[in-house]
N, C-alpha and C positions, 0 to 999 in steps of 0.2 A: 837818444838816451839809452844806456844799457838797460836790459830787462833780464830777469831771472830766467834760467835756463828751463825749470820745470814749466813756467807759464808758456814758454816758446813750444815746448813739447806738446802740451795739452793742445795749444791752438793748431800746431801742425796736424795733429791727429784729426782734429775736427775738419780742417780744410782739405786734407788729403783726397777724399772721395769726390769733393766738389770740383777740385782741380782736375782731376783724372778725368771725370765726367766732361768737363769742358773741353779737354783736349780730344777725347774719343769722339764727342760729338763733332768737333770741328774738323778733325783730320782722320777719324777712322783708326785702324791699326791699334787695337788694344794694346798688344804686347809692347810695341815700340813706345806708345804713349805712357805706359805704366813705368817703363825704365827711365824715361825722361822725368816724370814726376817725382820718382824716387831720388834722382840727382838733384832736382830743385829742393826737395825736402832737406837732403843733406847740407846743400849751400845755405838754406835759411837757418837750419841749426847751428851752423858755424858762424854765419855773419850777424844774425839779429841780437844775440846776447851781447854782443860788443857793440855793434854799430847802431843798434836801435831798430825798431820795427817800422817797416814802411807804412805809409799812410793808408794804403789798401793792400793788406798783406795777401788777399786772394788774388788780385790782379798782378802782383809781383810775382807770385808762384806760377801763374798761368804764363805769364811772359817768359820768365826764365826756363820754365819747362818746354814752351813751344819753340824757344831758340835752340835748346839742347836737342829737341826732336829734329828740327830742321838741319842743324850741324851734323847730326848723325847720317841723315840721308845725303847730305852734301859729301860727306866722306866717302860714301859709296860710289865713287867716281867711274868705277869699272862696271857697275850694273847697267843694264839696259833701261832705256827710257828714263835716264837721269834727268833730262831737261823737262820732260813732262812732269815729274814729281816736284821739281823746284819751282815751276810756274804756279802750281797749286798751293805750295807750302810756304810761301814767303811770308814772314810774320811782320805785320805793321809795327812801326816804333811807337805809335800812339793809337788811341782809340779805346772806346769803352769795352769792358769785358762783360759778357752776358752773365747776370746773377742767377741763372737758372741752377737749380739745385738737382743733379742728376743722381744723387746717391742711391735712391731706390732702384733705380735702372741699373745702376753699377752692382748693387747687391744681388739682384736677379741673374746678372750676367756671371757673376763669380760662383754663383750656386747653379749653373747651367747643368741640365740633367746629363749632358755628355761627359761630365767630370766625375771621377771617384770622389768619394766622401773625404779622404785625406787631402786630395787636391782641392776641393771646394773650401776645406778648412784653411789651408795654406794661403789660397788666393784671396779669401775674404779678409784675412788678417793683414795681409800685405796691401792690397788694394783699397780696401775700405777702411781697415784699422790704422793703416800708415805705419805699421810695424816693418822693421828691417827684416832681411833674410836671416841674418844672425840671430835677432831676437826670436823669431819663429822657430828656427832650428833649436835654439836653446830651450824654448818652451816645450818642444816635443822630443827632446833628447836625442837629436840626430845631428850628424855632421853638417855643417853649413853647406859644403858642395852638394850633398844629398838633397837638402832642401832647396837649393837654387835650381837643381835639375827638376825637382818635383814642380816648382813654380813655372819653370820655363815650359815644360812639357804641357802643363795645364793651359797656359797662354796660347800654345801652339794648337792644342785641342779645340779650344774655343774658336780658333781662326779656321781650323780645317772644317769644323762644324757649320761654318758659314753664319754664325750667330750675329744677329743685328743689335746695335744698341739702342733698343727700344724696349719699353714695358712689354711682357709676353701678352699676347691676345687675351681678352676677358676670359675666354674659355679655359685658358691655361693658368690663370693667374693664382687661383686658389691652390692648385697642386704645387705650383712654383714657390708660392709664399710658404707652403708647409716644408719644403726643402730649406729655404732660408732661415726659418725658425728652428729647425732641426740642426742646422750648422751652428747657429749662435748657442743653442742649448748644448752641443758637444764641446764648443769652445769653453763655455762655463764650467762643465763637468771636468774637462781636463784641468782646469785651473783649480777647481775645488778639491778634487782628489786626484792627483797626478797619477798617472798610469805607471810610472817608472821613476826611479831615482831617490836621492836622499829627502827630499822634501814631501811633506803631505799635500800642500797646496801651493799655488803660484797666484799671488793677488793681482799680478799684471794681467793675467788672462781673465780671471773674474771680473775685474774692473773694466777691461776691454769689452767683454760680452754685455755687462750692465750698460755701458755707454751706448753700444750699438743697439741694443734693445730699446733704450730710451729714444735713440734716434729714430728707429723704425716705428715706434709708437707715435711719435710727432708727425712723421710722414703719412702714417695710415691710423689716425686716432680712432676710428670706428670698428677696427679689428679686435674682437674680444680675445683671441688667443694671443695676440701680441701683448696685450696688457697682462694676460695670465702668465705668460712666460716671464716678463719683467717682474711681476710680483713674486713668482717663484724663486727668481735669482736673488731678489732682495732679501726675502725671508729665509732663504737657505744660507745666503752670505752673512746674515746677521749673527750667526752662530760661530763664524770662523775663529775669533779670538779665544773661544773656550775649547777648541777642538784638539788642541795640543798643550802638553805642559812645557815648562820652561826648557826642557832639553830635547823637545821635538817629538815626545811619545804621544801617540793618539789617545783621545778620550772619547769614549762612546758617548752618544747622545744622552743616555739616561745618566751618566756620571758627570756632565758638564756642569760648570759654575753658571748658572744663568744670569748672574749678575754681570757678567762679561758680555752678554749678548748685546747687540746694537739696537737699542730701543727706537732710534730714529728710522733705521732701516725697517723694523718690524712694523712700526706705525704706518710708514708709507706703503709697504707690502699689503698689510691688512686693508688699508683704504682703497688701494686699487682693485684688489680682488673682490672687495665688498660692493664697490661701484660697478663692477663688470658683470658679476653673476646675475643671472635672471634677465639680462638685456637681450639675449639672443640664444642661439645654439650653444651649449656647453662644451667645450673641447678639452683635451687631456691635459694641457698647460693649466688651464683654470682649475681643473679638479685637483692636480697636483699642488697648485698654490694654495688651494683650500685646505689640503691635508697639512701642508707646511705651517699654515696659519694657526691651525689647532695645536701643533706642536709648540709653536712659539709663544701662544698665549697661555699655555698651561703654566701655573705658578711652580709646579715641580714635576718630575716624570711620574710620580705616583698619581698625580691629579689629572694626567692626560686623559682626554675623552677618547678612549680606544673604540667603544662602540660607533661613535660618529666617524671615525677614521676608517673603520671597516666597511661602513655603509658607502662612504665615499669611494673606496677601492672597489667595491662591489660595482658601482657605477662605472668607474674607470675601466675596469675590465670588459664591460660591455661596450664602452665607447672606443677603447683602444687596447684591445687584448694583446698580450705579449709575455714573454718569459719575465721580464724584469718586474712588470706589474704584478704577475702571480707571486714572485719571489717576495715583494714587499707585503702583498695581501696576507701571504702566509704568516708573517710576523704579527699583523694586526689580528688574524684569526686566533694565533697562539695567545695573545694578550686578552682576547675576549673569552675564548673558548677552551683554553689550555694548551700547553705546548704539544701534546699528542696531536690535537686536532690540527695544529699549524704543521707539524711534521707530515701529516698526511697530505696537505695541499702541497707541500714541498716535494713529496714523492712524485708527483705529476710531472715534475720538470726533469727527472732523472734521464728520460729517453729523449729529451730536447737537444739537438744538436747545437743549438744556439748558445747553450750553457756550458759546453765543453772547454771554451777558452777563457772562462772567467772564474775567478776564485769565490765569488761571492755566494754561489749556491752552497759551497761546503762550508764557508764562514757562518752563514745563517743556519745551516743545519748543526753546525757545533753549538752555536748559542741555544738553539731549541733543544737539543739533546742534553745540554747542561741544566736547562730549566726543568727538563722532564726527569732529572736525577739519573742519568746515564753517563757518569764522567768518562769511562773508557771509551765509548763510541764518540763522545764530545771531543776528547782529546785527539783522536785519530782524524776527525773532520777539521779541527783547527790545524793539525799539522799538514794535511793535504792542502787546505787553502793557503797556508804559509808558503808552500812550495810552488804554488801556481800563480802568486802575484810577484811583480817586478818592483813594487812600491816598498822601499826600506822600512818606512814607519808602519806599514800594515804587516810587513813580515814579523817585525819585532812585536807587535801587538798580538797577533795570532799565535806566535811562538809563545809568548807570555801566558796567554789564556790556557795552552796546552799544558805549560809546566806548572800552573797552578793546580791542575787536575790531577797530578801524580798521587 
């Protein structure tokens, strides 16, 4: 019986890491297994909407991917030890498929420390998220061949590093989990505010990051920072509908129509962070989620509890110090103690090399200078910020702010 294509797509994304995990555990060779799984996913996307879904979709995908994998090795007839490979890699026509879910192991593998952050992002979206190379390339505004090379090099790097398809040792697991969470956080951020191009956000990336965070929480329900990250994503994404006007212009948080915010997501996010705080060590994602909850629960911008937000930023700066935390804390200081106090905090970032490649320092400076009654200096900061960003909606917004101060 034919089924709707969107339903097939959702199921394939859910099954993609399970199928890949099954193949890598059975055959090894992450790189070849991942290519075979992509071919099986493509075959399913074409056949299932018309011909109907098989009784066991996961087993169907494992079988098809396994055959593609073996056929690929069979075609390498000129390679040495061909017969040795084929005796090991014969695929039985029948037999049960192990239902073990290796998604967590796969996530750790895609976020292997030998990979660069861009490679971790690309490999996670492809291997765990089930996105095609073209979809990932489109998300990060690079040509498809460039993204294909990046993914290919990432798989080669993992192979050269001798990475095993097992969970990292207990001693390494916390640090490796931190990398996994960071990758999902970066995927969400790129979707929520794209770094370049005509669109302010990409709902496909934010939705995928939330889906993977939900999956990770199901696999590791006791980890408070996973819950914190999921809550942060939900509470932030809840504002998406109010962030732009009908013509795509950016709307800052203080000016957003809060009736457009997704109350279901807000209630879920507030519930998650409320259940998580106080149950163990508090991490940066839990603190950021708590700050987002205060913003989302405020009836209006004027009723935002800025002293509480500042107190949370003070803690966050102790737990996870960094220039972005200081940048956001400067805004909270300005709202509590006045814009000049916020500018003083902001000035501590001027010598930080990590802020030289982002427009956000100048954008926040322009905002605080405007609040402080210095329109000429604010205008110059807005102009500098507009020149530094590749996001067209942000360029337009910053240029508009500068023009209003003439």
